[in-house]
N, CA, C and O atoms as a MOPAC input file, in Angstrom:
PM7 MOZYME 1SCF
protein

 N    111.53700 1    77.11500 1   103.47000 1
 C    112.03300 1    76.24800 1   104.52700 1
 C    112.85800 1    75.14200 1   103.88600 1
 O    112.43100 1    74.53800 1   102.90200 1
 N    114.02800 1    74.87600 1   104.43300 1
 C    114.89600 1    73.84100 1   103.85900 1
 C    115.24600 1    72.79600 1   104.91500 1
 O    115.38000 1    73.09800 1   106.10000 1
 N    115.38700 1    71.58000 1   104.45100 1
 C    115.80500 1    70.49100 1   105.32000 1
 C    116.89300 1    69.72900 1   104.59200 1
 O    116.64900 1    69.16500 1   103.52600 1
 N    118.09500 1    69.70500 1   105.15600 1
 C    119.23300 1    69.03300 1   104.52600 1
 C    119.45000 1    69.52800 1   103.10700 1
 O    119.77200 1    68.74100 1   102.21700 1
 N    119.27600 1    70.84300 1   102.88600 1
 C    119.49300 1    71.42900 1   101.58000 1
 C    118.32500 1    71.27100 1   100.62700 1
 O    118.33100 1    71.87800 1    99.55600 1
 N    117.32900 1    70.48200 1   100.97400 1
 C    116.16000 1    70.28800 1   100.11700 1
 C    115.05500 1    71.23800 1   100.56800 1
 O    114.82800 1    71.42200 1   101.76400 1
 N    114.39500 1    71.81700 1    99.62600 1
 C    113.30800 1    72.73800 1    99.94500 1
 C    112.09000 1    71.93700 1   100.36500 1
 O    111.60700 1    71.09100 1    99.61200 1
 N    111.59400 1    72.19800 1   101.56300 1
 C    110.44400 1    71.47400 1   102.08900 1
 C    109.14700 1    72.13500 1   101.62500 1
 O    108.23200 1    71.44400 1   101.17800 1
 N    109.05600 1    73.44300 1   101.72200 1
 C    107.86200 1    74.17400 1   101.30800 1
 C    108.17100 1    75.00700 1   100.07300 1
 O    109.25200 1    75.58300 1    99.95500 1
 N    107.21100 1    75.06400 1    99.15100 1
 C    107.35500 1    75.95800 1    98.00700 1
 C    107.19400 1    77.39500 1    98.50000 1
 O    106.77300 1    77.62600 1    99.63300 1
 N    107.52700 1    78.34600 1    97.65100 1
 C    107.37300 1    79.75100 1    98.02200 1
 C    105.91700 1    80.08100 1    98.33700 1
 O    105.63500 1    80.81800 1    99.28200 1
 N    104.99600 1    79.53800 1    97.54700 1
 C    103.56900 1    79.78800 1    97.78300 1
 C    103.13200 1    79.15600 1    99.09700 1
 O    102.40900 1    79.77700 1    99.87500 1
 N    103.56300 1    77.92900 1    99.34700 1
 C    103.20500 1    77.26000 1   100.60600 1
 C    103.75100 1    78.02100 1   101.80400 1
 O    103.08500 1    78.12100 1   102.83400 1
 N    104.94200 1    78.54900 1   101.67500 1
 C    105.52200 1    79.32400 1   102.77400 1
 C    104.69900 1    80.58600 1   103.03000 1
 O    104.45500 1    80.94700 1   104.18200 1
 N    104.27300 1    81.25200 1   101.96300 1
 C    103.43400 1    82.45300 1   102.11300 1
 C    102.10600 1    82.10000 1   102.76700 1
 O    101.63300 1    82.81900 1   103.64800 1
 N    101.50200 1    80.99200 1   102.33800 1
 C    100.24500 1    80.53000 1   102.92600 1
 C    100.44600 1    80.22600 1   104.41100 1
 O     99.61500 1    80.59600 1   105.24100 1
 N    101.53700 1    79.56000 1   104.74100 1
 C    101.82200 1    79.21900 1   106.13800 1
 C    101.98700 1    80.47800 1   106.98400 1
 O    101.49800 1    80.53800 1   108.11200 1
 N    102.67700 1    81.48700 1   106.44100 1
 C    102.86800 1    82.73600 1   107.17200 1
 C    101.53000 1    83.42100 1   107.43300 1
 O    101.26500 1    83.89000 1   108.54000 1
 N    100.70100 1    83.47000 1   106.41100 1
 C     99.39200 1    84.11300 1   106.56700 1
 C     98.51400 1    83.33900 1   107.55000 1
 O     97.84900 1    83.93400 1   108.39800 1
 N     98.51400 1    82.02100 1   107.43300 1
 C     97.70400 1    81.19600 1   108.32600 1
 C     98.17700 1    81.34200 1   109.77200 1
 O     97.36300 1    81.36800 1   110.69500 1
 N     99.48600 1    81.43700 1   109.96700 1
 C    100.04100 1    81.58900 1   111.31700 1
 C     99.61000 1    82.90900 1   111.95700 1
 O     99.56900 1    83.03200 1   113.18100 1
 N     99.29100 1    83.89000 1   111.11800 1
 C     98.81800 1    85.18500 1   111.61600 1
 C     97.31200 1    85.16800 1   111.85500 1
 O     96.73100 1    86.16700 1   112.27900 1
 N     96.68300 1    84.02000 1   111.57800 1
 C     95.24300 1    83.90400 1   111.79500 1
 C     94.39800 1    84.35100 1   110.61900 1
 O     93.19400 1    84.56600 1   110.76300 1
 N     95.01200 1    84.49100 1   109.46800 1
 C     94.29800 1    84.94100 1   108.27800 1
 C     93.37000 1    83.83700 1   107.77600 1
 O     93.81700 1    82.70600 1   107.58400 1
 N     92.10600 1    84.13600 1   107.56100 1
 C     91.16400 1    83.13000 1   107.04700 1
 C     91.54300 1    82.68100 1   105.62900 1
 O     92.15500 1    83.43500 1   104.87200 1
 N     91.17700 1    81.46700 1   105.28900 1
 C     91.49600 1    80.90700 1   103.97900 1
 C     90.95600 1    81.78600 1   102.85600 1
 O     91.62400 1    81.95900 1   101.83700 1
 N     89.77200 1    82.33800 1   103.02400 1
 C     89.19200 1    83.19500 1   101.98200 1
 C     90.07300 1    84.41900 1   101.72400 1
 O     90.22400 1    84.84900 1   100.58000 1
 N     90.64700 1    84.97200 1   102.77800 1
 C     91.52200 1    86.13800 1   102.62400 1
 C     92.86000 1    85.71100 1   102.02500 1
 O     93.41500 1    86.41800 1   101.18400 1
 N     93.37400 1    84.57100 1   102.44900 1
 C     94.61000 1    84.03900 1   101.85500 1
 C     94.41500 1    83.87900 1   100.35300 1
 O     95.30000 1    84.21800 1    99.56700 1
 N     93.27300 1    83.36900 1    99.96400 1
 C     92.96500 1    83.18500 1    98.54300 1
 C     92.99300 1    84.51800 1    97.80800 1
 O     93.55100 1    84.61300 1    96.71500 1
 N     92.39400 1    85.54600 1    98.39900 1
 C     92.39100 1    86.87900 1    97.78300 1
 C     93.80900 1    87.41400 1    97.62800 1
 O     94.16600 1    87.95300 1    96.58100 1
 N     94.61200 1    87.26200 1    98.67500 1
 C     95.98900 1    87.75200 1    98.63900 1
 C     96.77500 1    87.06200 1    97.52200 1
 O     97.55100 1    87.70100 1    96.81300 1
 N     96.56500 1    85.75900 1    97.37600 1
 C     97.30100 1    84.98900 1    96.36700 1
 C     96.68700 1    85.09300 1    94.98000 1
 O     97.33800 1    84.76800 1    93.98600 1
 N     95.45000 1    85.53900 1    94.90700 1
 C     94.77100 1    85.61300 1    93.62200 1
 C     94.32800 1    84.26200 1    93.10500 1
 O     94.33500 1    84.01100 1    91.89900 1
 N     93.93900 1    83.38300 1    94.03800 1
 C     93.47800 1    82.04200 1    93.68500 1
 C     92.13100 1    81.79700 1    94.35400 1
 O     91.66000 1    82.61800 1    95.14100 1
 N     91.51300 1    80.65500 1    94.03400 1
 C     90.24900 1    80.31100 1    94.67400 1
 C     90.50200 1    79.87500 1    96.11500 1
 O     91.61900 1    79.51000 1    96.48100 1
 N     89.45700 1    79.92000 1    96.91400 1
 C     89.56600 1    79.46000 1    98.30100 1
 C     89.93000 1    77.98100 1    98.34100 1
 O     90.66100 1    77.54300 1    99.22900 1
 N     89.42600 1    77.21700 1    97.38800 1
 C     89.74900 1    75.79200 1    97.31700 1
 C     91.24600 1    75.58500 1    97.08600 1
 O     91.86100 1    74.72400 1    97.71700 1
 N     91.82300 1    76.36400 1    96.19400 1
 C     93.26200 1    76.25500 1    95.92400 1
 C     94.07200 1    76.66500 1    97.14400 1
 O     95.05400 1    76.00400 1    97.48300 1
 N     93.67800 1    77.73800 1    97.80500 1
 C     94.37600 1    78.17000 1    99.02100 1
 C     94.30000 1    77.08600 1   100.08800 1
 O     95.27800 1    76.82900 1   100.79000 1
 N     93.14000 1    76.45600 1   100.20800 1
 C     92.97000 1    75.37900 1   101.17900 1
 C     93.86900 1    74.19700 1   100.84100 1
 O     94.43300 1    73.57200 1   101.73900 1
 N     94.00500 1    73.88900 1    99.57300 1
 C     94.90800 1    72.79100 1    99.15900 1
 C     96.35300 1    73.10400 1    99.50700 1
 O     97.09400 1    72.23000 1    99.95900 1
 N     96.75500 1    74.36300 1    99.29500 1
 C     98.11400 1    74.76300 1    99.66400 1
 C     98.31500 1    74.60600 1   101.17000 1
 O     99.35600 1    74.11900 1   101.61100 1
 N     97.32600 1    75.01600 1   101.95400 1
 C     97.42900 1    74.91400 1   103.40500 1
 C     97.49700 1    73.44600 1   103.84100 1
 O     98.25700 1    73.09900 1   104.74500 1
 N     96.72000 1    72.61000 1   103.21100 1
 C     96.77200 1    71.17300 1   103.50500 1
 C     98.15400 1    70.61500 1   103.18800 1
 O     98.68900 1    69.81600 1   103.95600 1
 N     98.73500 1    71.02800 1   102.06600 1
 C    100.07800 1    70.57400 1   101.69000 1
 C    101.10100 1    71.00900 1   102.73000 1
 O    102.02800 1    70.26200 1   103.04300 1
 N    100.93600 1    72.21300 1   103.26600 1
 C    101.83800 1    72.70500 1   104.31600 1
 C    101.76300 1    71.79100 1   105.53000 1
 O    102.79100 1    71.35600 1   106.05000 1
 N    100.54600 1    71.50100 1   105.98100 1
 C    100.38100 1    70.64200 1   107.15700 1
 C    101.00600 1    69.26900 1   106.93300 1
 O    101.68500 1    68.74500 1   107.81600 1
 N    100.78500 1    68.69300 1   105.77600 1
 C    101.31800 1    67.35900 1   105.46500 1
 C    102.84400 1    67.38700 1   105.44300 1
 O    103.49500 1    66.52700 1   106.03500 1
 N    103.40200 1    68.36800 1   104.76500 1
 C    104.86200 1    68.44700 1   104.65800 1
 C    105.51400 1    68.69400 1   106.01400 1
 O    106.54100 1    68.09000 1   106.32600 1
 N    104.93100 1    69.57100 1   106.81800 1
 C    105.53400 1    69.85800 1   108.11900 1
 C    105.40400 1    68.68600 1   109.07600 1
 O    106.28100 1    68.45700 1   109.90900 1
 N    104.32100 1    67.95400 1   108.95800 1
 C    104.14300 1    66.77300 1   109.79700 1
 C    105.17700 1    65.70400 1   109.44300 1
 O    105.62200 1    64.95600 1   110.31400 1
 N    105.55600 1    65.63300 1   108.17000 1
 C    106.49000 1    64.60600 1   107.70800 1
 C    107.93200 1    65.08800 1   107.64900 1
 O    108.82300 1    64.32700 1   107.27500 1
 N    108.17000 1    66.34000 1   108.01200 1
 C    109.53100 1    66.89900 1   107.93400 1
 C    110.37900 1    66.44000 1   109.10000 1
 O    111.54800 1    66.81100 1   109.19700 1

């Protein structure tokens, strides 16, 4: 996602956002990304923060 030419979401955050939008649980997002559930949750939190401030 870009805003005024600046990238708002990283590639990983965009993937997390896509999965979350499909209703995918954080534990499954973590498996897909190959990270811990805590890390997936942090990425999802970053998505919410960035989109709220975009």
